Every structure is written in C-alpha cells, then in structure tokens.
LOMIVO-246307 format. One record per atom (N, C-alpha, C): x, y, z. Coordinates in steps of 0.02 Angstrom, whole numbers, plus 50000, padded with zeros to 5 digits. Example, Ala and Ser with C-alpha at 12.3 -4.5 7.8 and 13.67 -1.06 7.14 Angstrom:
residues 2
506604971650390506154977550390506604983550390506424988850354506844994750357506455000250394
//
This chain:
residues 107
472034950954176472164957054129472844959954161473244961254128473864965154150473944972354133473994976854170474054983854150474594986554189475084990354157475614993954196475485001354202475585004054257475455011954259476045015454261476235020454221476905023654218476715031054211477295034854212477305041954195477375042154111476985047454088477195047854013477785050053996478145047653946478885050053932478985057153933478535061853902478675069153900478505072953965478335069654024478085073254083478525071454141478555075354188478795073154261478255069254293478435066454350477875063454394477425069054407476915070654368476555077154377476045075154435476005080254473475455079754527475305087554551474765089354554474535096454572474095097354627473975102854653473435103654695473005109954692472535109854639472135115954626471575115854680471735121054736471215120554797471445114254833470935111354850471165104854898471055098554856471005099654787470995093154738471605091754713471815086554704472515083454677472375081154603472835080554564472795077754502473425074054487473375068654444473955064754431473885063254357474475063254318474475061854248474795054454238474555049654214474815042754213474745039954135475085035354120475085031954069474915024454084474335021754055474115014754079474205010654017474615005354025474775000653970474364994053973473864992153931473644985353935473924980853893474034974853919474354969353889474114962953907473884958153860473644951153879472844951053864472674945953896471904944353890471524950453929471084952953900470774958253914470134957153970470144960454021469534958154067469454964954112469534971054091469594977254124470164976354165470314983254194470924982954235470794988054299470974985254354470884988454416471194995654416470895001354434471155006654437470885010854499471215009454551470975012054617471265018454644471005022754678471395028754703472075027554737472145021654766472835020154801473375018954735473215015454687473645015154635473895021654603473465026754606473685033754587473945037554628474045035854700474245039954743473715044254775473085042654779472515047054789472135043154847471685046754885471245044154927470585042654900470335047154850469725047054816469885048654748469405046254701469465048254628468775052654619468825058154591468315062054578468105061854502468675062054458468625062354385469225058654354469085055154303469595052554260469445054354192469975056954164469915058854083470375054454052470285051253994470645046353958470745049053885471335046853863471525048153793472005042953772471715039153724472085033853692472725036153647473265032953661473915034453630473925029553564473885033253503473825028853451474565027253437474715020353410475365018753396475525018753322476105020253305476205022453238475855026353194475565031653225475175036153192474455034353174474285027353189473585024653179473105026553223472515027153211472045029353255471855022753299471725023653358471545017353407470875014653395470845008553392470125005053387469695006153446469995007453503469725007353565469565013853601468995013853647468795019253677468925018253756469275021553793469405019753865468825024053899468725020753959468215024454001468285021654072468175025554123468375023354191467675022554226467605016254252467105013554282467145015454360466805020854380466855023154448466535018654507466045014554490465785009554525466245004054548466485001454492467034995254499467704997154512467935003554500468555005654499468945002854449468755002054386469154999354336469225004154272469735002754238469845005954174469645001354124469145002554080468804998954036468975000553967468954996253922469114997653845468414995853811468164999753755467544997653726467854998353648467464994953605467644994553534467004994153499466934996553438466384996953396466294989853358465704987653365465584981153333465424981053268465374986853238465284987353160464614986353128464134985453179463474984653168462994991253181463354996053199462975002553203462635002753268462814998053320462624997753386463025001253426462865002653487463235005553548463925001753547464435004453580465125001353590465034995653633465404990853617465384984953671466054984453692466104981953759466664980953800467164975753758467764977253755468304973253728468324966853755468564962653713468664955653733469324952353697469624947553723470204944053684470804947753705471294946853670471974949653689472034956753654472214960853709472234968253702472914970753714473204975153673473784978753680473584986053669473564990353718473274997353704473635001653760473705007353744474065011653794473615018353797473445020453854472945025753875473215030453922473215036153909473475041853953472935044253994472965044754056472445047954087472645054054140472205058354151472275063454207471635061254261471915060054313471375058554368471365063954423470795066554441470685071254485470415068154551470705070454608470405067554670470715070754732470695067554789471055070254844471425064454885
//
C-alpha cells in the first residue's frame, strides 16, 4: 500500500508545542492496493504519538465513503467502509484512492 504524507495546501509545515507536547498537521494520500499504511512517530517528526485525529478530504464535493482511524498498537492509518448490511464498519480492501488530513499530538 502506498501512502504519501505531505503538508495541506492551505497550511505551512505546522508544528507547535503546547506545554511539552508537540503537534503536526499532515495530509496522507492513499493510492493503490489497500493494506493499511504505516504511520510511525518518525514519519511525522515525533518520538511518540499520543493522539491522532483524522478528517477525510472529500474530492469534488462528494462525501467520502471511508472512515480513517489510527491503530496505535500497529502504528498504521487504517480505512474503514460500511458494508451496507447494517453491521459495524469493515476495513477497506482492494484499490483505494483517499486523502486524509490528520493532526497528531506527541513528543
């Protein structure tokens, strides 16, 4: 699974230090066959990740079919989709093209 991490177009390479906690704002672009994407503290310029908040960027004004969630145990950014059967969300599979903006807090 390929994922490119970049700075959102309307932001500088934001990082801040509230107390001794740092934060970064990044855009994660998924492309290709989905298998979860590694999102380690090092990739974000942090030593540890305390919290990741995700927001999907809908393309063309359409709502995204995916829900992004950070897996703290495996250090991956995962995408989930509704199966349409009224059950819980299932992890995505197949070819996925999705853009997710994140804010990660850590140190």
